[in-house]
Backbone and ligand atoms as CSV (ligand in chain L), in Angstrom:
chain,resi,resn,atom,element,x,y,z
A,1,UNK,N,N,81.861,100.079,89.957
A,1,UNK,CA,C,82.851,99.228,90.594
A,1,UNK,C,C,83.135,99.672,92.021
A,2,UNK,N,N,82.953,100.944,92.307
A,2,UNK,CA,C,83.238,101.448,93.648
A,2,UNK,C,C,82.023,101.384,94.566
A,3,UNK,N,N,80.884,100.965,94.037
A,3,UNK,CA,C,79.666,100.917,94.848
A,3,UNK,C,C,79.894,100.069,96.093
A,4,UNK,N,N,79.617,100.673,97.247
A,4,UNK,CA,C,79.768,99.954,98.499
A,4,UNK,C,C,81.168,99.941,99.055
A,5,UNK,N,N,82.090,100.624,98.384
A,5,UNK,CA,C,83.468,100.655,98.849
A,5,UNK,C,C,83.838,102.065,99.298
A,6,UNK,N,N,84.809,102.161,100.174
A,6,UNK,CA,C,85.355,103.446,100.576
A,6,UNK,C,C,86.308,103.913,99.489
A,7,UNK,N,N,86.237,105.196,99.139
A,7,UNK,CA,C,87.124,105.748,98.123
A,7,UNK,C,C,88.111,106.708,98.791
A,8,UNK,N,N,89.380,106.446,98.610
A,8,UNK,CA,C,90.441,107.313,99.149
A,8,UNK,C,C,91.064,108.078,97.991
A,9,UNK,N,N,91.246,109.368,98.179
A,9,UNK,CA,C,91.933,110.178,97.178
A,9,UNK,C,C,93.274,110.634,97.727
A,10,UNK,N,N,94.123,111.163,96.872
A,10,UNK,CA,C,95.412,111.682,97.331
A,10,UNK,C,C,95.193,112.807,98.340
A,11,UNK,N,N,94.178,113.620,98.108
A,11,UNK,CA,C,93.887,114.702,99.048
A,11,UNK,C,C,93.477,114.145,100.409
A,12,UNK,N,N,92.834,112.987,100.398
A,12,UNK,CA,C,92.373,112.372,101.639
A,12,UNK,C,C,93.496,111.825,102.503
A,13,UNK,N,N,94.700,111.748,101.963
A,13,UNK,CA,C,95.830,111.270,102.757
A,13,UNK,C,C,96.271,112.308,103.779
A,14,UNK,N,N,96.063,113.588,103.466
A,14,UNK,CA,C,96.450,114.654,104.403
A,14,UNK,C,C,95.463,114.689,105.554
A,15,UNK,N,N,95.864,115.296,106.677
A,15,UNK,CA,C,94.924,115.367,107.792
A,15,UNK,C,C,93.958,116.538,107.590
A,16,UNK,N,N,93.030,116.700,108.510
A,16,UNK,CA,C,91.966,117.697,108.359
A,16,UNK,C,C,92.513,119.119,108.258
A,17,UNK,N,N,93.679,119.357,108.834
A,17,UNK,CA,C,94.298,120.686,108.773
A,17,UNK,C,C,95.139,120.875,107.523
A,18,UNK,N,N,95.199,119.862,106.672
A,18,UNK,CA,C,95.972,119.975,105.442
A,18,UNK,C,C,97.430,119.587,105.595
A,19,UNK,N,N,97.799,119.098,106.784
A,19,UNK,CA,C,99.187,118.649,106.975
A,19,UNK,C,C,99.416,117.386,106.149
A,20,UNK,N,N,100.544,117.360,105.458
A,20,UNK,CA,C,100.856,116.200,104.623
A,20,UNK,C,C,101.002,114.944,105.475
A,21,UNK,N,N,100.590,113.828,104.914
A,21,UNK,CA,C,100.822,112.544,105.587
A,21,UNK,C,C,102.318,112.229,105.531
A,22,UNK,N,N,102.720,111.255,106.284
A,22,UNK,CA,C,104.121,110.826,106.259
A,22,UNK,C,C,104.528,110.437,104.838
A,23,UNK,N,N,103.653,109.752,104.144
A,23,UNK,CA,C,103.972,109.337,102.776
A,23,UNK,C,C,104.068,110.538,101.844
A,24,UNK,N,N,103.135,111.446,101.925
A,24,UNK,CA,C,103.192,112.645,101.085
A,24,UNK,C,C,104.464,113.445,101.374
A,25,UNK,N,N,104.785,113.592,102.658
A,25,UNK,CA,C,105.990,114.341,103.028
A,25,UNK,C,C,107.246,113.632,102.518
A,26,UNK,N,N,107.215,112.316,102.505
A,26,UNK,CA,C,108.367,111.558,102.002
A,26,UNK,C,C,108.522,111.750,100.493
A,27,UNK,N,N,107.429,111.846,99.768
A,27,UNK,CA,C,107.498,112.170,98.331
A,27,UNK,C,C,108.136,113.544,98.144
A,28,UNK,N,N,107.724,114.494,98.980
A,28,UNK,CA,C,108.294,115.841,98.905
A,28,UNK,C,C,109.790,115.800,99.224
A,29,UNK,N,N,110.138,115.079,100.277
A,29,UNK,CA,C,111.524,115.021,100.745
A,29,UNK,C,C,112.467,114.432,99.691
A,30,UNK,N,N,112.005,113.424,98.974
A,30,UNK,CA,C,112.875,112.735,98.016
A,30,UNK,C,C,112.685,113.230,96.578
A,31,UNK,N,N,111.891,114.276,96.411
A,31,UNK,CA,C,111.628,114.818,95.068
A,31,UNK,C,C,111.063,113.728,94.156
A,32,UNK,N,N,110.050,113.019,94.672
A,32,UNK,CA,C,109.508,111.860,93.961
A,32,UNK,C,C,108.435,112.238,92.950
A,33,UNK,N,N,108.539,113.401,92.399
A,33,UNK,CA,C,107.621,113.771,91.323
A,33,UNK,C,C,108.307,114.760,90.398
A,34,UNK,N,N,107.922,114.660,89.159
A,34,UNK,CA,C,108.431,115.630,88.197
A,34,UNK,C,C,107.235,116.427,87.686
A,35,UNK,N,N,106.488,115.881,86.726
A,35,UNK,CA,C,105.306,116.611,86.261
A,35,UNK,C,C,104.122,116.419,87.211
A,36,UNK,N,N,104.125,115.338,87.980
A,36,UNK,CA,C,103.059,115.072,88.930
A,36,UNK,C,C,101.870,114.304,88.379
A,37,UNK,N,N,101.909,113.974,87.107
A,37,UNK,CA,C,100.783,113.285,86.485
A,37,UNK,C,C,100.487,111.945,87.161
A,38,UNK,N,N,101.511,111.220,87.517
A,38,UNK,CA,C,101.328,109.899,88.112
A,38,UNK,C,C,101.253,109.924,89.624
A,39,UNK,N,N,101.494,111.082,90.221
A,39,UNK,CA,C,101.739,111.146,91.662
A,39,UNK,C,C,100.555,110.653,92.495
A,40,UNK,N,N,99.341,111.017,92.128
A,40,UNK,CA,C,98.191,110.561,92.913
A,40,UNK,C,C,98.126,109.040,92.959
A,41,UNK,N,N,98.297,108.413,91.827
A,41,UNK,CA,C,98.262,106.954,91.780
A,41,UNK,C,C,99.415,106.332,92.542
A,42,UNK,N,N,100.588,106.928,92.428
A,42,UNK,CA,C,101.746,106.400,93.157
A,42,UNK,C,C,101.537,106.537,94.664
A,43,UNK,N,N,100.988,107.678,95.085
A,43,UNK,CA,C,100.720,107.876,96.516
A,43,UNK,C,C,99.728,106.842,97.029
A,44,UNK,N,N,98.670,106.621,96.290
A,44,UNK,CA,C,97.646,105.690,96.757
A,44,UNK,C,C,98.138,104.249,96.707
A,45,UNK,N,N,98.943,103.912,95.717
A,45,UNK,CA,C,99.534,102.567,95.681
A,45,UNK,C,C,100.482,102.386,96.862
A,46,UNK,N,N,101.256,103.417,97.147
A,46,UNK,CA,C,102.163,103.361,98.294
A,46,UNK,C,C,101.401,103.281,99.607
A,47,UNK,N,N,100.331,104.045,99.703
A,47,UNK,CA,C,99.500,104.029,100.908
A,47,UNK,C,C,98.922,102.630,101.141
A,48,UNK,N,N,98.387,102.029,100.104
A,48,UNK,CA,C,97.811,100.678,100.231
A,48,UNK,C,C,98.887,99.677,100.644
A,49,UNK,N,N,100.063,99.805,100.043
A,49,UNK,CA,C,101.152,98.899,100.419
A,49,UNK,C,C,101.500,99.049,101.890
A,50,UNK,N,N,101.668,100.290,102.341
A,50,UNK,CA,C,102.104,100.513,103.725
A,50,UNK,C,C,101.028,100.144,104.742
A,51,UNK,N,N,99.784,100.145,104.333
A,51,UNK,CA,C,98.737,99.674,105.246
A,51,UNK,C,C,98.835,98.156,105.437
A,52,UNK,N,N,99.295,97.473,104.410
A,52,UNK,CA,C,99.393,96.011,104.470
A,52,UNK,C,C,100.756,95.529,104.933
A,53,UNK,N,N,101.773,96.334,104.716
A,53,UNK,CA,C,103.150,95.901,104.977
A,53,UNK,C,C,103.982,97.117,105.379
A,54,UNK,N,N,104.333,97.219,106.668
A,54,UNK,CA,C,105.084,98.398,107.126
A,54,UNK,C,C,106.588,98.240,106.940
A,55,UNK,N,N,107.024,97.094,106.448
A,55,UNK,CA,C,108.459,96.896,106.213
A,55,UNK,C,C,108.667,96.272,104.828
A,56,UNK,N,N,108.230,96.990,103.791
A,56,UNK,CA,C,108.311,96.405,102.448
A,56,UNK,C,C,109.746,96.400,101.913
A,57,UNK,N,N,110.057,95.357,101.181
A,57,UNK,CA,C,111.341,95.315,100.477
A,57,UNK,C,C,111.223,96.190,99.221
A,58,UNK,N,N,112.347,96.441,98.577
A,58,UNK,CA,C,112.305,97.210,97.333
A,58,UNK,C,C,111.455,96.473,96.291
A,59,UNK,N,N,111.550,95.157,96.280
A,59,UNK,CA,C,110.754,94.377,95.335
A,59,UNK,C,C,109.257,94.523,95.641
A,60,UNK,N,N,108.907,94.564,96.932
A,60,UNK,CA,C,107.500,94.768,97.316
A,60,UNK,C,C,107.001,96.119,96.791
A,61,UNK,N,N,107.836,97.136,96.916
A,61,UNK,CA,C,107.443,98.486,96.469
A,61,UNK,C,C,107.288,98.508,94.948
A,62,UNK,N,N,108.236,97.914,94.259
A,62,UNK,CA,C,108.166,97.870,92.795
A,62,UNK,C,C,106.890,97.150,92.348
A,63,UNK,N,N,106.574,96.059,93.015
A,63,UNK,CA,C,105.348,95.316,92.696
A,63,UNK,C,C,104.116,96.175,92.962
A,64,UNK,N,N,104.128,96.902,94.085
A,64,UNK,CA,C,102.963,97.687,94.489
A,64,UNK,C,C,102.671,98.827,93.514
A,65,UNK,N,N,103.702,99.430,92.972
A,65,UNK,CA,C,103.487,100.566,92.070
A,65,UNK,C,C,103.442,100.121,90.610
A,66,UNK,N,N,103.529,98.833,90.384
A,66,UNK,CA,C,103.628,98.302,89.024
A,66,UNK,C,C,102.453,98.612,88.121
A,67,UNK,N,N,101.303,98.929,88.713
A,67,UNK,CA,C,100.134,99.233,87.892
A,67,UNK,C,C,100.085,100.669,87.419
A,68,UNK,N,N,101.041,101.479,87.848
A,68,UNK,CA,C,101.081,102.894,87.476
A,68,UNK,C,C,102.283,103.161,86.584
A,69,UNK,N,N,102.077,103.968,85.591
A,69,UNK,CA,C,103.187,104.365,84.731
A,69,UNK,C,C,103.598,105.791,85.043
A,70,UNK,N,N,104.890,106.001,85.141
A,70,UNK,CA,C,105.431,107.349,85.301
A,70,UNK,C,C,106.127,107.700,83.987
A,71,UNK,N,N,105.505,108.578,83.250
A,71,UNK,CA,C,106.077,108.926,81.947
A,71,UNK,C,C,107.356,109.741,82.095
A,72,UNK,N,N,107.567,110.303,83.273
A,72,UNK,CA,C,108.807,111.040,83.529
A,72,UNK,C,C,109.922,110.102,83.999
A,73,UNK,N,N,109.583,108.838,84.209
A,73,UNK,CA,C,110.512,107.791,84.646
A,73,UNK,C,C,111.221,108.147,85.944
A,74,UNK,N,N,110.462,108.666,86.878
A,74,UNK,CA,C,111.028,109.012,88.186
A,74,UNK,C,C,110.897,107.889,89.185
A,75,UNK,N,N,110.986,106.668,88.720
A,75,UNK,CA,C,110.724,105.519,89.592
A,75,UNK,C,C,111.674,105.438,90.780
A,76,UNK,N,N,112.932,105.735,90.590
A,76,UNK,CA,C,113.908,105.592,91.681
A,76,UNK,C,C,113.491,106.441,92.885
A,77,UNK,N,N,113.121,107.690,92.638
A,77,UNK,CA,C,112.727,108.561,93.746
A,77,UNK,C,C,111.401,108.126,94.363
A,78,UNK,N,N,110.500,107.591,93.559
A,78,UNK,CA,C,109.221,107.104,94.095
A,78,UNK,C,C,109.470,105.917,95.019
A,79,UNK,N,N,110.320,105.020,94.608
A,79,UNK,CA,C,110.670,103.870,95.452
A,79,UNK,C,C,111.330,104.356,96.736
A,80,UNK,N,N,112.241,105.320,96.615
A,80,UNK,CA,C,112.900,105.879,97.801
A,80,UNK,C,C,111.885,106.532,98.730
A,81,UNK,N,N,110.911,107.225,98.169
A,81,UNK,CA,C,109.900,107.907,98.982
A,81,UNK,C,C,109.074,106.912,99.784
A,82,UNK,N,N,108.652,105.842,99.150
A,82,UNK,CA,C,107.832,104.856,99.861
A,82,UNK,C,C,108.673,104.144,100.920
A,83,UNK,N,N,109.918,103.849,100.606
A,83,UNK,CA,C,110.803,103.224,101.600
A,83,UNK,C,C,111.046,104.172,102.769
A,84,UNK,N,N,111.222,105.457,102.479
A,84,UNK,CA,C,111.412,106.447,103.549
A,84,UNK,C,C,110.170,106.542,104.419
A,85,UNK,N,N,109.009,106.561,103.807
A,85,UNK,CA,C,107.766,106.616,104.584
A,85,UNK,C,C,107.629,105.383,105.468
A,86,UNK,N,N,107.968,104.226,104.933
A,86,UNK,CA,C,107.891,103.000,105.729
A,86,UNK,C,C,108.808,103.100,106.939
A,87,UNK,N,N,110.012,103.591,106.705
A,87,UNK,CA,C,110.972,103.745,107.812
A,87,UNK,C,C,110.450,104.727,108.850
A,88,UNK,N,N,109.923,105.854,108.384
A,88,UNK,CA,C,109.396,106.859,109.312
A,88,UNK,C,C,108.206,106.305,110.107
A,89,UNK,N,N,107.343,105.557,109.453
A,89,UNK,CA,C,106.162,104.994,110.135
A,89,UNK,C,C,106.577,103.955,111.162
A,90,UNK,N,N,107.603,103.172,110.863
A,90,UNK,CA,C,108.068,102.165,111.829
A,90,UNK,C,C,108.683,102.832,113.046
A,91,UNK,N,N,109.298,104.007,112.848
A,91,UNK,CA,C,109.958,104.707,113.953
A,91,UNK,C,C,109.011,105.598,114.739
A,92,UNK,N,N,107.807,105.812,114.212
A,92,UNK,CA,C,106.851,106.686,114.891
A,92,UNK,C,C,106.398,106.054,116.200
A,93,UNK,N,N,106.195,106.887,117.207
A,93,UNK,CA,C,105.752,106.334,118.504
A,93,UNK,C,C,104.338,105.767,118.427
L,1,FES,FE1,FE,105.520,112.781,85.525
L,1,FES,FE2,FE,105.358,110.546,86.953
L,1,FES,S1,S,106.141,112.493,87.575
L,1,FES,S2,S,104.464,110.978,85.067
């Protein structure tokens, strides 16, 4: 299914020096992970959303992460993290 497509991983979100991306840092800032099992998928869903929409509503974020399950039910912080990243990206020079 991935033949001919670019594959992005959670590790690929960081820069070459290992500095966290704005989205990764926002997950850290808002404590948007508990066990971390879902975190890679949540990060990549958030990344895809923010590439398409830099000013997502809460409903947009909920829709974007809807394909991932967080068994720790940390959804509130994940939504906050993606919203924070969107805000930070809009304010970036
Ligand atoms: Fe544990 Fe989401 S943080 S499954």
